[in-house]
N, C-alpha and C positions, 0 to 999 in steps of 0.2 A: 769499615766506613769511617769517614773523616768528620770532625767537628770544625766548623769555620767560625772563628772569633773575629768580629769586626770591632776594632777599638784603636785608640791612639797608642803611640809608642810607650808612654809612661803612664801605666794604669795598674797600680798595685792591687786594686780590687780584682781586676781580671787575672793578675798573676796568681792570686789565691786559688781561683777556679782552675786555671790551666795546670797548676801543680797537682791538683786532685785528679784531673783528667790524665796527666802523665803517669801518676801512680796506678791508674786503672789500665794503662797500656793503650789508651785511645789515641789514634792519630789526630793531630791538630794542625790547622793552618791558621795563623794569625796575621791579619793585615789591617791597614788603615786605608779606607777608601780615598782619603786625601792624597794618597800616592798614586792614584789612577788619573791619567796615564803617567808612566814612569816606572817606579819600582814594582807597581802592580799592572798587569796586563790581562786582557780577557779575549775570549773568542767564543762565538756562538754560531752553530751551523744548523739551519732549519731545512736541510736538503731532503732527499728521498728516503733516507734512513731514519727520519725523525730528528728530534732535537738532540744536539751534542754540544755541550758547553765546557769550557775550561777556564780556570783562573791560574795566574802565575803571580806569586809573591816572592820577590827576589829570585832565588833559584829553585823554589818549590812550586811544582805544578800539581793541580788537583782537578780531576774530572767532576763536573757538577752532579753527575749521576751517582757518584760515590759519597755524596754528603748525607750524613745522618741528621745533622742539626746545624742551625745558624744562630749564634748568640750576638745580638746587636747590643753592644755594651756602651762604648763611648766613641763612635766612629766620627772621623772628620768628614767634612763635605767633599765629595769627589771633585778632583781637579784643582784643589786649593794649593797644592804644592807644585803645580805645573810651571814650567818656565814662562809661559804666556797665559796667565790666568784670565778668565772671563766668565760672566754669568752663563754664556752659551755653552762653554766647555763643561761647566759644572752640571748644567741641565742634561747635556748629552751623556756625560759619564754616569750620572745618577740613573738616568733611564736605562742605559745599557746594563749596568751592574745589577741593580735591584730588579729590573725586568727579567734578566736571566735567572737570578736566584729564586724568584717567586715561581718560576716554571719548573722547579725541582720538587721532589717529594720530601725534602728536608723539613724537619720540625723547626719552628721559629720561637725564639725568646728575645723580643716579641716581633710578630709580623709587622712590617713597616706601615701597612694600612691601619692596623689596629692601634699601633703606637701613635700614629699621627692623630687619630681621633681622640685617643685617651689623654693627649696633652691639653685638650681644651677644658679649661676650668668650668665654664658653664655646663658643658656636657657631663663632666664629673659629678657636679652637684645634682643634676637630674638623675643620673644613674644611681647615685648614692641614696637618694630618696626612694627610688623604686626598689632598691635592694634592702631597704628596711633599716638603714643607719639612722641614728640621731644626727640631724644636720642643723647647725645654728641658722637662725633666720638670716637670709642673705639677700642683698639687692645689688643688681648690676644696672646702672642707669647713666644716662647723660642728661636727664631732666633735673635741674636743681630743685624744683618744687617737690618732686617725688623723693629726692634724697632727704629734704627737710622733714617731710612727713614720716619717713622711715626712722629718722633720728629721733623725732618726737615720740614715736611709738616704743622704740627699743632702748633709747637713752645711752647705754654704755656700748660704744661701737669701736670697731677697728676698721682700717682701710687697708686694702691689699692691691697688688697688681693683678689684673685679670690674666695677663699672659705669663707673668713671672719674669718678663724681660725688662732690663734697664734701658732707658733711652740713650744713655751715653756710650761712648766708645773709648776704652774697652768697657764692656758691660760689667755691672756689679750686682750683688745681691740686694734686692729691695726689701727692707724690713717691714713686717707687719706693724702698723702704727696705731696707737689708740687716739681717738679723736673725741672732742666734746660734742654733745648734741646741739649746742648753740654755735657751732663752727659756721663759717661762711662757706656755703656749698655752691656758690655761683660758678666756681671753676670746674664743677662737674660737667658743665656744658661743653668743655673743650676736649674731653676724652671720656669714653666709658669708664665708670668708676665702680669698684667693688666695695660695698660696705657690708659688714657682718656683725651680728650681735656678739659681743665679747663673752667667752665662756670663762667664768672664774675657775681656774684649774688648780688642781693639787698635784698633777703630774702630766708629763708628756708621754705619749705612747707611740712607738714605731713598730708597726707590724709588717713583716716581710712575708709575702706569699710566693711560694715556689711550687708550681704545679698544685697539688693538693695539700702541701705541707705549709703550716703557718708557724712563724717564729715571732713572738711578741716580746718587746722589751719596754721597760718603764723607767722613767727618770723623774725624781721629785722636782717640783717646780717652785720657784720663788713666787709668792702671792702677787708681787708687783711686776713680775716678768710678763712680757707680751710675746716676744719672739725668742724662743729658746735657742735658735741658731747662733745667737750672739752672746750667749752666756755659757759658762762651764762651771756651774755650781754643784753638779752631782754627776754620778756615773750611771750608766744604764745597767739594769738588772733584769733577768728573765721574768716574764709575767705570764700568768695563765690567761687564755683567751676565753671570755664569756661566750656561752653557747649562742646567744643572739648575734654577737659580733661575728662569730665563726660562720654562721649561716649567711650573714650579710656579705662577708668577704667572698665567700664561695659564689654567691649570686652575682656580685659585682664583677669578679674576674671572668665568670662564664659569659655574662652579657657583653663585657668589653673584649672578650676573646684574647685575654692576656694570660701568658704562662707565668709572668712575673709581675709583681706590683709591690711598691713600698708605700704603705698607708701611714698617714699621720693623724693622730687623734689627740684631743684634749680631754683628760679625765677630770670631771668635776668633783665636788665634795661629796656627792652621793654615789660616786663610783661609775657614773655613766660615761661611756666613751663617745665623744662627739667627733664626727667625721670632719676633717679639715681638707685633706686632699689625698690623691693616690698618684704617686710618681711612677710611671711605667718603667723608668730607668734609674730609680733612686739608688743611692749608695747603701751598702750593707756592711762594708768592711769594719767601720767603727763599732757597729753593733756586735759583730762577731768577736772583735778584740775585747770588748768589755764583758760580754756575757758567755763566751765560749760556745754559743749556739752554732751548730754545724751548717750554716747557710751556704757557704761555698761548696761544701760536700753535697748538699741537696741540689744545687744548681748543676754541679758536675754530673750527678747521677741522672738528672733529667736530660741533660745534653747527650749523655752517653747512650741513652736508650735508642733503640732502632725505630725508624718511622714505621707506621702501619703498612702492611703489604697491600 
């Protein structure tokens, strides 16, 4: 049975997993949905013999009944490389591709429906609280007066993007930014704004969950650092996962129906891991390179397993 990898052409992280699958002798089809229609073609027959589906990537053809798993890594939007691009073509191609794939018995990392829900930051914060994580006091509001009261209560704050998206084109990464409690919050009225109590951290934690396996890495933090994505002051080292965090991660992934999740925590001076976010498609390659933790091997092993009969 075949593993289907949905990702872009240049994805070194995917290459690490694919190499492990090849070492195991597992058949693989790799394609980018952006090439549908064109280099990627599909067909689904719902006739008298039941569902029969096929995908072709370049010269490689695979029957959907022979899929053991689907890894949604970094796929492009369907239809974006077509000669005549349109929102209609993207919608049609997306419905056809993912509708066909979800009709199979293949295991997903991660299922598109679960992944779409898991991207919502407000939902993440709610599930994190339910799962037992320590979560910094957080407010999402478009009421300036509410923002001012929150700032007066918690004093030391950061502001983040709710969606993680940048308004410009091309999009850029929006840094987490520290703000003063006496800042002018009137602009909050123009867009929902996420304010969060600053966690004075001594380290950043990245925890990668693959099925039931957890890989944690720790990086010392500069006391004045707010967003570690923009600093390279230390390397990642393996870390032990506290029992409470382990239970909370398991509960979170179960509730979210995720086979894979990359969690970010801020470790304070007392050693508490404060939940910041869970990226359902987060990178792991840089962690594996620094720590030698076998994350790619764990993903390959999960993808290589057969679906339940």
